[in-house]
C-alpha positions as CSV (number, residue, x, y, z in Angstrom):
1,M,-13.1,-11.1,10.9
2,S,-12.4,-9.7,15.1
3,D,-10.4,-6.8,15.1
4,P,-7.2,-8.5,16.4
5,A,-7.2,-10.5,13.5
6,F,-8.1,-7.4,10.9
7,D,-5.3,-5.4,12.8
8,T,-2.7,-8.2,12.8
9,K,-3.6,-9.0,8.8
10,A,-3.3,-5.4,8.1
11,E,-0.3,-5.1,9.8
12,A,1.4,-7.4,8.4
13,E,0.6,-6.1,5.1
14,L,1.8,-2.7,5.6
15,N,4.9,-4.0,7.1
16,D,5.9,-6.5,4.5
17,L,5.1,-3.5,1.6
18,A,7.4,-0.9,3.9
19,E,10.6,-3.7,3.9
20,R,9.5,-4.5,0.2
21,L,10.1,-0.9,-1.0
22,E,12.3,-0.1,1.4
23,T,14.7,-2.6,-1.4
24,A,12.1,-1.7,-4.1
25,S,13.9,1.6,-5.7
26,D,16.8,3.8,-3.8
27,R,15.0,6.7,-5.1
28,L,11.6,6.3,-2.9
29,E,11.3,7.4,0.8
30,V,9.8,5.0,2.6
31,D,8.2,5.6,6.6
32,F,6.2,2.9,8.4
33,D,5.2,4.3,11.8
34,A,2.4,3.8,14.3
35,G,0.3,2.0,11.5
36,N,0.6,4.8,9.0
37,L,3.4,3.6,5.6
38,T,4.4,6.7,3.7
39,V,5.8,6.5,0.4
40,E,7.4,9.8,-0.7
41,L,8.8,10.1,-4.7
42,P,11.6,11.9,-6.1
43,D,8.9,14.7,-7.4
44,G,7.1,15.3,-4.2
45,G,4.4,12.7,-4.7
46,Q,3.3,11.2,-1.7
47,Y,1.4,7.9,-1.1
48,L,-0.2,6.6,2.1
49,L,-1.3,3.6,3.3
50,N,-3.3,2.5,7.1
51,K,-5.7,0.6,8.3
52,H,-9.1,1.7,8.5
53,Y,-10.6,-0.5,11.6
54,I,-14.7,0.6,11.0
55,H,-14.3,-1.0,7.8
56,R,-11.9,-3.6,8.5
57,Q,-9.7,-2.0,5.4
58,I,-6.4,-0.7,3.6
59,W,-6.6,2.5,2.6
60,L,-4.5,4.1,-0.2
61,S,-4.2,7.8,-1.1
62,S,-2.6,8.1,-4.4
63,P,-1.0,11.4,-6.0
64,R,-1.3,9.8,-9.2
65,S,-5.3,8.2,-8.6
66,G,-7.0,9.3,-5.9
67,A,-8.3,7.2,-2.8
68,H,-8.5,3.2,-3.3
69,H,-10.1,0.9,-0.3
70,F,-9.0,-2.4,-0.2
71,E,-10.4,-5.4,1.7
72,L,-9.0,-8.9,2.9
73,D,-10.3,-11.6,0.2
74,G,-8.4,-14.8,0.8
75,A,-4.5,-13.7,0.8
76,L,-4.9,-10.7,-1.6
77,W,-6.1,-7.2,-0.5
78,R,-8.4,-6.4,-3.2
79,S,-10.0,-3.0,-4.4
80,T,-13.5,-2.4,-3.1
81,R,-13.4,-0.4,-6.8
82,G,-11.7,-2.0,-9.4
83,P,-9.7,-5.3,-10.8
84,H,-6.7,-4.6,-9.0
85,T,-5.0,-5.6,-6.1
86,L,-3.3,-3.7,-3.7
87,R,0.5,-4.7,-4.9
88,T,-0.6,-4.7,-8.6
89,L,-2.2,-1.0,-8.0
90,L,0.9,0.1,-6.2
91,A,3.2,-1.8,-8.0
92,A,2.0,-0.3,-11.4
93,E,2.2,3.3,-9.8
94,L,5.5,3.4,-8.6
95,S,7.1,1.6,-11.8
96,A,5.7,4.4,-14.2
97,A,6.5,7.5,-11.9
98,L,9.8,6.1,-11.1
99,G,10.4,4.6,-14.8
100,E,11.5,1.6,-13.4
101,T,9.8,-2.0,-12.5
102,I,8.8,-2.0,-8.6
103,D,8.2,-5.4,-8.0
104,L,5.8,-6.4,-4.7
105,G,5.5,-9.4,-4.6
């Protein structure tokens, strides 16, 4: 995948996640700026998602489970170290942290 194609697809994924998170719960603070998506929990925990150009991955830093790397597999961003997709992992962790269902589509 070329750099421009990666940038377009990763940016679209992060932008869509930001929009969904904004409406998923009023208890989340969501900021998407310059390719970095930050999600802050009420307890101060913070998720950071960003594009990593060298490996063409989206990286996630989680206060619950640490670092994760996701590669595009068809239409899904899949973990390089487990069976999760970016959306399923993030939704599961946020749901557990907030005690409410978070659906990221």
